[in-house]
C-alpha positions as CSV (number, residue, x, y, z in Angstrom):
1,M,0.1,0.0,0.0
2,Q,2.8,2.4,0.9
3,L,4.6,1.5,-2.4
4,F,1.5,2.3,-4.3
5,R,1.1,5.6,-2.7
6,K,4.7,6.5,-3.4
7,T,4.2,5.5,-7.0
8,W,1.0,7.4,-7.4
9,S,2.5,10.4,-5.7
10,L,5.4,10.3,-8.1
11,K,3.2,10.1,-11.1
12,S,0.9,12.8,-9.8
13,S,3.9,15.2,-9.2
14,I,5.3,14.5,-12.7
15,L,1.9,15.0,-14.3
16,L,1.2,18.3,-12.4
17,S,4.6,19.6,-13.0
18,C,4.6,18.8,-16.7
19,V,1.1,20.2,-17.2
20,G,1.8,23.4,-15.3
21,C,5.0,24.0,-17.3
22,M,3.2,23.4,-20.5
23,V,0.2,25.6,-19.7
24,L,2.6,28.4,-18.5
25,A,4.6,28.1,-21.8
26,M,1.6,28.0,-23.9
27,L,0.1,31.2,-22.2
28,L,3.4,32.9,-22.5
29,Q,3.6,32.0,-26.2
30,L,0.1,33.1,-26.9
31,V,0.7,36.5,-25.3
32,L,4.0,37.0,-27.3
33,F,2.2,35.6,-30.5
34,T,-0.6,38.1,-30.1
35,A,1.7,41.1,-29.6
36,S,4.0,40.2,-32.5
37,S,1.7,38.3,-34.9
38,S,0.8,41.3,-36.9
39,S,4.2,42.2,-38.2
40,V,5.4,38.5,-38.3
41,I,2.5,37.3,-40.3
42,S,2.7,40.3,-42.7
43,A,6.3,39.6,-43.3
44,Q,5.6,35.9,-43.8
45,T,2.6,36.7,-46.2
46,A,4.8,39.0,-48.1
47,Q,7.5,36.4,-48.4
48,I,4.9,33.8,-49.5
49,N,3.4,36.1,-52.1
50,R,6.9,36.9,-53.5
51,R,7.8,33.3,-53.7
52,T,4.5,32.5,-55.3
53,L,5.0,35.2,-57.7
54,E,8.5,34.0,-58.5
55,N,7.2,30.5,-59.1
56,L,4.5,31.9,-61.4
57,S,7.3,33.9,-63.1
58,D,9.2,30.7,-63.8
59,D,6.1,29.0,-65.2
60,V,5.3,32.1,-67.4
61,Y,8.9,32.0,-68.7
62,D,8.7,28.2,-69.4
63,R,5.4,28.9,-71.5
64,L,6.9,31.7,-73.4
65,K,10.1,29.8,-73.9
66,R,8.1,26.9,-75.4
67,I,6.5,29.3,-77.8
68,E,9.9,30.7,-78.8
69,N,11.2,27.2,-79.3
70,S,8.3,26.4,-81.5
71,L,9.0,29.6,-83.6
72,I,12.7,28.7,-83.9
73,T,11.8,25.7,-85.8
74,I,11.6,28.1,-88.8
75,Y,15.4,27.4,-89.2
76,E,14.5,23.7,-90.0
77,H,13.2,25.1,-93.3
78,K,16.7,26.0,-94.6
79,S,15.5,26.6,-98.2
80,F,13.1,29.3,-97.0
81,V,15.8,31.1,-94.9
82,C,18.1,31.0,-97.8
83,D,15.5,32.5,-100.2
84,L,14.8,35.3,-97.6
85,A,18.5,35.9,-97.3
86,D,18.7,36.2,-101.2
87,H,15.9,38.9,-101.0
88,R,13.7,36.9,-103.3
89,D,10.5,38.7,-104.5
90,A,7.8,38.7,-101.7
91,D,5.1,37.5,-104.2
92,A,7.2,34.7,-105.4
93,L,7.9,33.7,-101.8
94,A,4.3,33.8,-101.0
95,R,3.4,31.5,-103.8
96,K,6.2,29.0,-103.0
97,Y,5.8,29.1,-99.2
98,A,2.0,29.7,-98.8
99,A,1.6,26.6,-96.6
100,L,4.6,27.2,-94.5
101,A,2.8,28.9,-91.6
102,Y,0.2,26.0,-91.5
103,E,2.9,23.4,-91.5
104,M,4.7,25.1,-88.6
105,A,1.4,25.5,-86.7
106,D,0.6,21.8,-87.1
107,S,4.0,20.3,-86.4
108,A,5.8,22.8,-84.1
109,F,3.0,24.0,-81.7
110,D,1.3,21.9,-79.1
111,S,-2.4,22.4,-78.5
112,D,-1.9,23.7,-75.0
113,E,0.2,26.6,-76.4
114,N,-3.2,28.0,-77.7
115,L,-1.9,29.3,-81.1
116,V,-4.6,31.4,-82.9
117,A,-2.6,33.1,-85.7
118,L,0.9,32.9,-87.2
119,Y,2.3,35.3,-89.8
120,I,5.7,35.3,-91.6
121,Y,7.0,38.5,-93.2
122,T,10.0,39.8,-95.1
123,M,12.0,42.6,-93.6
124,D,10.1,45.2,-95.7
125,H,6.8,43.9,-94.0
126,R,5.5,41.8,-96.9
127,L,3.5,38.8,-96.0
128,V,4.8,35.5,-97.1
129,S,2.6,33.0,-95.2
130,S,-0.1,33.1,-92.6
131,Y,-2.2,30.7,-90.5
132,R,-5.5,31.5,-88.7
133,H,-7.1,29.0,-86.3
134,A,-10.9,28.2,-86.3
135,Q,-12.2,30.9,-88.5
136,T,-15.8,31.8,-87.8
137,P,-17.9,34.9,-88.1
138,I,-17.3,35.5,-84.3
139,Y,-13.7,34.2,-84.0
140,T,-11.8,35.9,-86.7
141,Y,-8.3,37.2,-87.2
142,P,-6.7,39.4,-89.8
143,V,-5.3,37.8,-93.0
144,D,-2.5,40.3,-92.8
145,I,-1.9,42.4,-89.7
146,Y,-1.0,45.3,-92.1
147,D,-4.2,45.2,-94.1
148,H,-6.2,47.4,-91.7
149,S,-9.1,44.9,-91.6
150,M,-8.9,45.0,-87.9
151,K,-8.1,48.1,-85.9
152,G,-4.8,48.1,-83.9
153,S,-3.9,44.7,-85.2
154,A,-0.3,45.9,-86.3
155,E,0.2,48.4,-83.6
156,G,3.9,48.7,-82.6
157,V,5.0,45.7,-84.6
158,Q,7.3,47.5,-87.0
159,D,8.8,49.5,-84.0
160,I,9.6,46.3,-82.3
161,V,11.2,44.7,-85.4
162,A,13.2,48.0,-86.1
163,S,14.6,47.9,-82.4
164,N,16.5,44.6,-83.2
165,P,15.4,42.7,-80.1
166,S,17.9,40.1,-79.1
167,V,15.2,37.6,-78.1
168,M,11.6,37.0,-78.8
169,A,9.5,40.2,-78.0
170,V,6.2,39.8,-76.2
171,T,3.4,42.3,-76.5
172,S,-0.4,42.2,-77.0
173,Y,-3.2,43.6,-79.1
174,Q,-7.0,44.0,-78.8
175,N,-9.0,41.7,-81.0
176,D,-12.3,43.5,-81.3
177,K,-14.0,40.5,-83.0
178,R,-13.3,38.3,-80.1
179,E,-13.4,41.1,-77.5
180,L,-10.2,39.7,-76.2
181,R,-6.6,40.9,-75.7
182,L,-4.4,38.4,-77.4
183,V,-0.8,37.7,-76.5
184,R,1.6,38.6,-79.4
185,C,5.1,37.2,-79.7
186,I,7.5,38.6,-82.4
187,L,10.7,36.8,-83.4
188,R,13.2,38.0,-86.1
189,I,14.6,35.5,-88.7
190,L,18.3,35.8,-88.8
191,E,20.9,34.7,-91.4
192,N,23.9,33.1,-89.7
193,A,22.5,34.2,-86.4
194,Q,23.4,37.8,-87.2
195,T,21.6,39.4,-90.1
196,P,17.7,39.8,-90.0
197,V,16.1,38.6,-93.1
198,G,12.5,38.4,-91.9
199,Y,10.3,38.1,-88.8
200,M,7.4,36.1,-87.5
201,V,4.4,37.3,-85.6
202,C,2.5,34.8,-83.4
203,D,-0.8,35.5,-81.7
204,V,-1.7,33.3,-78.7
205,D,-5.0,33.0,-76.8
206,P,-4.2,34.3,-73.2
207,K,-6.2,31.6,-71.5
208,G,-3.0,29.6,-70.8
209,L,-1.3,32.4,-69.0
210,E,-4.6,33.2,-67.2
211,S,-4.8,29.6,-66.0
212,L,-1.3,29.9,-64.5
213,M,-2.2,33.1,-62.8
214,R,-5.4,31.5,-61.2
215,K,-3.3,28.6,-60.1
216,Y,-0.9,30.8,-58.1
217,R,-3.5,33.3,-56.7
218,Y,-3.2,33.6,-53.0
219,A,-6.8,34.8,-52.5
220,D,-9.9,35.4,-54.6
221,E,-9.8,39.1,-53.9
222,Q,-6.2,39.2,-55.5
223,A,-5.4,40.8,-58.9
224,V,-2.6,39.4,-61.0
225,W,-1.5,40.8,-64.3
226,L,1.5,40.6,-66.7
227,Q,2.9,43.8,-68.2
228,P,6.0,45.0,-69.9
229,Q,7.5,48.3,-68.5
230,G,6.3,51.2,-70.6
231,K,3.7,49.3,-72.4
232,S,0.1,48.2,-71.9
233,L,-0.7,45.0,-70.0
234,I,-0.6,41.6,-71.7
235,S,-2.8,39.4,-69.6
236,S,-4.6,39.7,-66.2
237,V,-6.9,37.8,-63.7
238,L,-9.1,40.2,-61.8
239,P,-11.4,39.8,-58.8
240,D,-15.0,40.9,-58.6
241,S,-14.1,43.7,-56.2
242,G,-14.4,47.1,-57.9
243,E,-11.9,48.8,-55.6
244,T,-9.1,46.3,-56.4
245,V,-9.9,46.5,-60.1
246,S,-9.9,50.2,-60.2
247,L,-6.6,50.4,-58.3
248,M,-5.1,47.7,-60.6
249,E,-6.1,49.7,-63.6
250,S,-4.5,52.9,-62.2
251,L,-1.3,51.0,-61.4
252,S,-1.2,49.5,-64.9
253,R,-1.5,52.9,-66.5
254,R,1.3,54.2,-64.3
255,A,3.5,51.3,-65.3
256,Q,2.7,51.9,-69.0
257,E,3.8,55.5,-68.4
258,G,7.2,54.2,-67.0
259,D,6.6,55.0,-63.3
260,V,8.0,52.8,-60.6
261,L,5.1,51.4,-58.5
262,P,5.3,51.5,-54.8
263,E,4.7,48.3,-52.7
264,Q,2.2,49.8,-50.2
265,H,-1.1,51.5,-50.9
266,D,-3.9,52.5,-48.5
267,S,-5.7,49.2,-48.4
268,H,-3.7,47.0,-50.6
269,S,-0.1,45.5,-51.0
270,L,1.6,45.3,-54.3
271,Y,4.1,42.6,-55.2
272,S,6.1,42.2,-58.4
273,A,8.5,39.8,-60.0
274,P,10.4,40.0,-63.4
275,V,10.0,37.3,-66.0
276,R,13.4,36.2,-67.1
277,K,14.7,37.2,-70.6
278,Y,11.5,38.7,-72.1
279,G,11.3,42.1,-70.3
280,L,8.0,41.4,-68.6
281,T,6.9,41.9,-65.0
282,L,4.3,40.1,-63.1
283,Y,2.3,42.2,-60.6
284,S,0.1,41.0,-57.6
285,L,-2.3,43.3,-55.8
286,I,-3.8,42.0,-52.6
287,P,-6.3,43.7,-50.3
288,S,-5.2,44.1,-46.6
289,S,-8.5,42.5,-45.5
290,A,-7.4,39.2,-47.1
291,L,-4.2,39.3,-45.0
292,N,-6.0,40.2,-41.8
293,T,-8.5,37.3,-42.4
294,N,-5.5,34.9,-42.6
295,Q,-3.9,36.3,-39.5
296,A,-7.2,35.7,-37.5
297,M,-7.5,32.1,-38.9
298,L,-3.9,31.5,-38.0
299,L,-4.4,32.7,-34.4
300,S,-7.5,30.6,-33.8
301,S,-5.8,27.6,-35.3
302,T,-2.8,28.1,-33.1
303,I,-5.0,28.2,-29.9
304,L,-6.8,25.1,-31.1
305,V,-3.6,23.3,-31.6
306,F,-2.3,24.3,-28.2
307,V,-5.4,22.9,-26.5
308,L,-5.3,19.7,-28.5
309,V,-1.5,19.2,-27.7
310,L,-2.3,19.8,-23.9
311,V,-5.1,17.2,-23.9
312,L,-3.1,14.7,-25.9
313,F,-0.2,15.1,-23.5
314,V,-2.3,14.4,-20.3
315,V,-3.9,11.3,-22.0
316,L,-0.7,9.9,-23.1
317,F,1.1,10.6,-19.8
318,I,-1.6,8.7,-17.9
319,F,-1.7,5.8,-20.3
320,I,2.1,5.3,-20.4
321,S,2.8,5.9,-16.7
322,R,0.4,3.1,-15.6
323,G,2.7,0.1,-16.5
324,L,6.1,2.1,-16.7
325,T,7.2,2.7,-13.1
326,R,7.5,-0.7,-11.5
327,P,9.6,-2.6,-14.1
328,L,11.8,0.4,-14.8
329,D,14.4,-0.5,-12.1
330,Q,14.9,-4.0,-13.5
331,M,15.3,-2.6,-17.1
332,A,17.7,0.1,-15.9
333,D,19.9,-2.4,-14.0
334,T,20.1,-4.7,-17.1
335,M,20.9,-1.7,-19.3
336,N,23.7,-0.6,-16.9
337,R,25.2,-4.0,-17.1
338,I,25.2,-4.0,-20.8
339,R,26.7,-0.5,-20.8
340,Q,29.5,-1.7,-18.7
341,G,30.5,-4.5,-21.1
342,E,28.1,-7.5,-20.7
343,T,26.9,-7.2,-24.3
344,Q,25.7,-10.7,-24.3
345,L,22.8,-9.8,-22.0
346,R,19.3,-9.1,-23.3
347,L,16.3,-7.4,-21.7
348,P,13.8,-10.0,-20.3
349,E,10.3,-10.2,-21.7
350,M,7.7,-7.9,-19.8
351,R,4.0,-8.5,-19.2
352,Q,3.2,-5.1,-20.4
353,D,2.9,-4.7,-24.1
354,E,4.6,-1.3,-24.3
355,L,7.6,-2.4,-22.2
356,N,7.8,-5.7,-24.1
357,K,8.0,-3.8,-27.4
358,L,10.6,-1.5,-25.9
359,G,12.7,-4.5,-24.7
360,S,12.3,-6.3,-28.0
361,T,13.5,-3.2,-29.9
362,F,16.4,-2.6,-27.5
363,N,17.5,-6.3,-27.9
364,S,17.1,-5.9,-31.8
365,M,19.2,-2.8,-31.5
366,L,22.0,-4.7,-29.6
367,D,21.9,-7.4,-32.2
368,R,22.1,-4.8,-35.0
369,I,25.0,-3.1,-33.3
370,E,27.0,-6.3,-33.0
371,D,26.2,-7.0,-36.7
372,L,27.4,-3.5,-37.8
373,I,30.6,-3.8,-35.7
374,A,31.4,-7.1,-37.5
375,R,30.5,-5.6,-40.8
376,E,32.5,-2.4,-40.2
377,Y,35.5,-4.6,-39.3
378,R,35.1,-6.5,-42.7
379,T,34.6,-3.3,-44.6
380,A,37.8,-1.8,-43.0
381,I,39.7,-4.8,-44.2
382,Q,38.3,-4.5,-47.7
383,L,39.0,-0.7,-47.8
384,N,42.7,-1.3,-46.8
385,D,43.0,-4.0,-49.4
386,T,41.5,-1.6,-52.1
387,K,43.8,1.2,-51.0
388,Y,46.7,-1.1,-51.4
389,K,45.7,-2.2,-54.9
390,A,45.2,1.5,-55.8
391,L,48.7,2.2,-54.7
392,Q,49.9,-0.7,-56.8
393,T,48.2,0.7,-59.8
394,Q,50.0,4.0,-59.3
395,V,53.3,2.3,-59.5
396,N,52.7,1.1,-63.1
397,P,52.9,4.5,-64.9
398,H,55.9,5.5,-62.9
399,F,57.5,2.2,-63.8
400,L,56.9,2.9,-67.5
401,Y,58.3,6.5,-67.2
402,N,61.4,5.2,-65.5
403,T,61.9,2.4,-68.0
404,L,61.6,4.8,-71.0
405,D,64.2,7.2,-69.3
406,T,66.6,4.3,-68.7
407,M,66.3,3.3,-72.3
408,S,67.1,6.8,-73.3
409,A,70.1,6.9,-71.2
410,I,71.3,3.5,-72.5
411,A,70.8,4.8,-76.1
412,M,72.8,7.9,-75.4
413,L,75.7,5.7,-74.0
414,H,75.7,3.7,-77.3
415,D,75.5,7.0,-79.4
416,C,71.9,6.2,-80.7
417,Q,70.6,9.7,-80.7
418,I,67.4,9.0,-82.5
419,V,66.4,6.1,-80.0
420,S,67.2,8.3,-77.1
421,T,65.1,11.3,-78.4
422,L,62.3,8.8,-79.3
423,C,62.3,7.4,-75.7
424,H,62.1,11.0,-74.4
425,A,59.2,11.8,-76.7
426,L,57.3,8.7,-75.7
427,S,57.8,9.4,-72.0
428,D,56.6,12.9,-72.3
429,L,53.6,11.6,-74.4
430,F,52.6,9.2,-71.6
431,R,53.1,11.7,-68.9
432,Y,50.9,14.3,-70.6
433,S,48.2,11.7,-71.7
434,L,47.8,10.3,-68.2
435,R,47.8,13.6,-66.3
436,M,44.1,14.2,-66.6
437,D,43.6,15.8,-63.2
438,E,42.9,19.2,-64.9
439,P,40.5,19.3,-67.8
440,L,42.2,22.4,-69.3
441,A,45.8,23.0,-70.6
442,S,47.5,25.9,-72.4
443,I,47.8,25.9,-76.1
444,S,51.5,26.0,-75.5
445,D,51.5,22.7,-73.6
446,E,49.2,21.2,-76.3
447,L,51.7,22.1,-79.0
448,K,54.6,20.6,-77.0
449,H,52.5,17.3,-76.7
450,L,51.7,17.5,-80.5
451,K,55.4,18.0,-81.4
452,N,56.4,14.9,-79.4
453,Y,53.6,12.9,-81.2
454,M,54.7,14.2,-84.6
455,F,58.3,13.3,-83.8
456,V,57.3,9.7,-83.1
457,M,55.1,9.5,-86.2
458,N,57.8,10.9,-88.4
459,V,60.3,8.4,-87.1
460,R,57.7,5.7,-88.1
461,M,56.9,7.2,-91.4
462,N,60.3,8.5,-92.5
463,D,59.5,12.2,-92.1
464,S,56.8,12.0,-94.7
465,I,54.5,14.3,-93.0
466,H,55.2,18.2,-92.7
467,L,53.6,20.0,-89.8
468,A,53.2,23.9,-90.1
469,I,52.2,25.9,-87.0
470,D,51.0,29.5,-87.2
471,I,49.8,30.6,-83.8
472,P,50.4,34.2,-82.4
473,A,52.3,34.5,-79.1
474,D,49.3,36.1,-77.4
475,V,47.2,33.0,-78.1
476,L,49.7,30.4,-76.7
477,K,48.7,31.2,-73.1
478,M,45.0,30.6,-73.7
479,R,43.5,27.5,-72.2
480,V,41.8,24.8,-74.1
481,P,40.6,21.3,-73.2
482,R,43.4,18.9,-72.7
483,L,44.2,16.6,-75.6
484,S,42.4,18.7,-78.2
485,L,45.0,19.1,-80.9
486,Q,46.8,15.7,-81.0
487,P,43.7,13.5,-81.5
488,L,42.7,15.8,-84.4
489,V,46.1,15.5,-86.0
490,E,46.2,11.7,-85.4
491,N,42.8,11.6,-87.0
492,A,44.1,13.5,-90.0
493,I,47.1,11.2,-90.3
494,S,45.0,8.0,-89.9
495,H,42.1,9.0,-92.2
496,G,43.2,11.8,-94.4
497,L,46.9,11.2,-95.2
498,R,47.1,7.4,-95.0
499,N,46.2,6.9,-98.7
500,K,47.6,10.3,-99.8
501,R,50.2,10.2,-102.6
502,G,52.9,12.8,-102.8
503,E,53.5,15.6,-100.3
504,K,51.6,15.3,-97.0
505,N,50.9,18.5,-95.1
506,I,49.2,19.4,-91.9
507,G,48.7,23.0,-90.9
508,I,47.6,24.4,-87.6
509,R,46.4,28.0,-87.3
510,A,44.8,30.1,-84.5
511,H,43.3,33.5,-83.9
512,K,41.0,35.0,-81.3
513,T,37.9,37.2,-81.5
514,D,36.3,39.2,-78.8
515,A,34.5,36.1,-77.3
516,E,36.4,33.0,-78.4
517,I,39.5,31.3,-79.9
518,L,39.3,29.6,-83.3
519,L,41.8,26.7,-83.7
520,I,42.0,25.5,-87.3
521,I,43.5,22.2,-88.2
522,E,43.8,21.4,-92.0
523,D,45.4,18.7,-94.1
524,N,45.8,18.1,-97.8
525,G,44.6,14.5,-97.5
526,V,42.0,12.6,-99.4
527,G,39.1,14.3,-97.7
528,M,35.6,12.9,-97.1
529,S,32.7,12.2,-99.3
530,E,29.6,14.1,-98.9
531,E,27.8,11.1,-97.3
532,M,30.6,10.8,-94.7
533,L,30.8,14.5,-94.1
534,E,27.1,14.6,-93.4
535,K,27.3,11.7,-91.1
536,V,30.1,13.3,-89.1
537,R,28.1,16.6,-88.9
538,T,24.9,15.0,-87.8
539,M,26.2,12.4,-85.4
540,D,24.9,12.7,-81.8
541,S,28.2,13.4,-80.0
542,E,27.0,12.7,-76.5
543,Q,25.4,9.4,-77.6
544,A,28.5,8.4,-79.5
545,L,30.7,9.2,-76.5
546,S,28.5,7.4,-74.0
547,T,28.4,4.2,-76.2
548,G,32.2,4.3,-76.7
549,T,31.9,4.3,-80.6
550,S,33.0,7.9,-81.0
551,I,36.1,8.9,-83.1
552,G,38.5,11.8,-82.3
553,L,36.2,14.4,-83.9
554,I,33.1,13.4,-82.0
555,N,35.0,12.8,-78.7
556,I,36.4,16.5,-78.8
557,A,33.0,17.9,-79.8
558,A,31.3,16.2,-76.9
559,R,34.0,17.4,-74.4
560,L,33.6,21.0,-75.8
561,K,29.9,21.0,-75.2
562,L,30.2,19.4,-71.8
563,L,32.8,21.9,-70.6
564,F,31.6,25.2,-72.2
565,G,28.0,24.7,-73.5
566,R,26.2,23.7,-76.6
567,E,27.1,27.0,-78.4
568,Y,30.8,25.8,-78.6
569,G,32.1,22.9,-80.6
570,L,33.8,22.2,-83.9
571,E,33.0,22.5,-87.6
572,V,34.2,20.2,-90.3
573,E,34.8,21.2,-94.0
574,S,36.0,18.6,-96.5
575,G,35.6,17.3,-100.0
576,E,36.9,14.3,-101.8
577,Q,40.6,14.8,-102.7
578,E,40.4,18.4,-101.3
579,G,41.6,17.9,-97.9
580,T,39.8,18.5,-94.6
581,T,39.6,21.5,-92.3
582,V,38.5,21.3,-88.6
583,T,37.7,24.5,-86.7
584,L,37.4,24.4,-82.9
585,H,35.4,27.1,-81.3
586,I,36.6,27.6,-77.7
587,P,35.8,30.5,-75.2
588,L,38.5,32.8,-74.2
589,I,40.2,31.4,-70.9
590,Q,43.5,32.9,-69.9
591,E,46.2,30.6,-68.4
592,E,46.4,30.9,-64.6
593,T,49.8,31.6,-63.1
594,D,49.0,29.5,-60.1
595,H,47.6,26.2,-61.2
596,G,46.8,25.3,-57.6
597,E,44.1,27.9,-57.2
């Protein structure tokens, strides 16, 4: 009876202490929360709205990028671009390529891009081809945006084209027939990525953008719109509230006039986020009432959670403490013995389900620990064995270098200068080829490696190949991917000069532009057939590299794209019995004085 009283007294004391501390902590937290919730929630709401608007900006960018990618498929029609570049007569182009816009709308655009019209023009604004979707008396679009059949259909297009935008321009125009403001995308057609020879006008239904805006709206009272600075808005999703709509229209006019919009207004908060690349800005206008409603809901939810946690704590404490007190001493004693080193001991089975589960889990944990200790021991042995084998593999290259150096010394002693030089060249070749800890090397180092290779090859081939190098001194310190030149020269010898009769020449030239280095390797070999040249140009370099079937050209092309991006790589020009020229495009990278940086 006395033991029972002590046990009950202990549980009661623990329960009252824990409940009292929890209630006190909850009351203190509620007071502090009420005092600081306004500013904290406002800051959190602002952060949430900014992040939501940034996510919406990313989705809008993705949608516009898809449209731009669809328009870029115009370059797949190479004959059309060539005819534009040759300044062919617009009427002749219109007869020849009348169906081009329909073909692009059918093959390049997905249905969810909501394309409604597509126009292709020459630089003097003459229509070549057009596409219009679902023509009805209600849903109609102009045959030519310059034919004045629809008021405002060509507003600002010529100014945008004349401004030479570097990317696709995004604007809008009001289609009175549909009583809808359509999104308009304008993309110039360039010859050799430089000279504009025409442009495309793409009209898109705004429902796709509006769907994204509704998806990211924080509240129904929120207004969201997309607008370029200094121009009219492109698309919007508005609430039913007249005050919010009126304020949004006022802010939109100010943005159209070029004003910088403040974030705070009398009863609203304004958030904005730019859309990458296209010069657009997303705006979000939220009434303060919506923010206050969320604050009240959060406060009431917090109080409810506090009450539920308190009740749950009391219930769990009573339930757990019933069968926990008496067997704890026995469990503690067993655990203490295990801690002192008697790891073979295990907790006995208890009558109570909770303690039985705890004991079983503890026993399983001990078994698992012993298993992990044994496994760790075996792993340590395997790791040491692996390290030993790795050290063994490092001996082999050094053994090869030392052997070649020894052969060179012996050759010098026996006055075999050519053999000695050959050994030195081979040793340097192996050292350079196996030192791939850095992906880049200077052009000077590449030339040293190439000269060693050419010395070995000319020894084999009786000096039948002549190598001419013309590289300015200021280019020699520029950095390029390691082993870029030698594989190309080896490719030229193996494929271009092997069956060449007469003089065999290889030339290497280099010069730099403002943004890149051009390395040119040319030979006077047998060249390539048109079929082989086309195969080399169209081969998927990454796929060929991953399958291990790539030749030197494709290997280097893949490495250039992996290191610097898809805009860099190499070009191949060749003809049968006309030799081959390979041009590497590499960004400007100055050699570092401290390679350890």
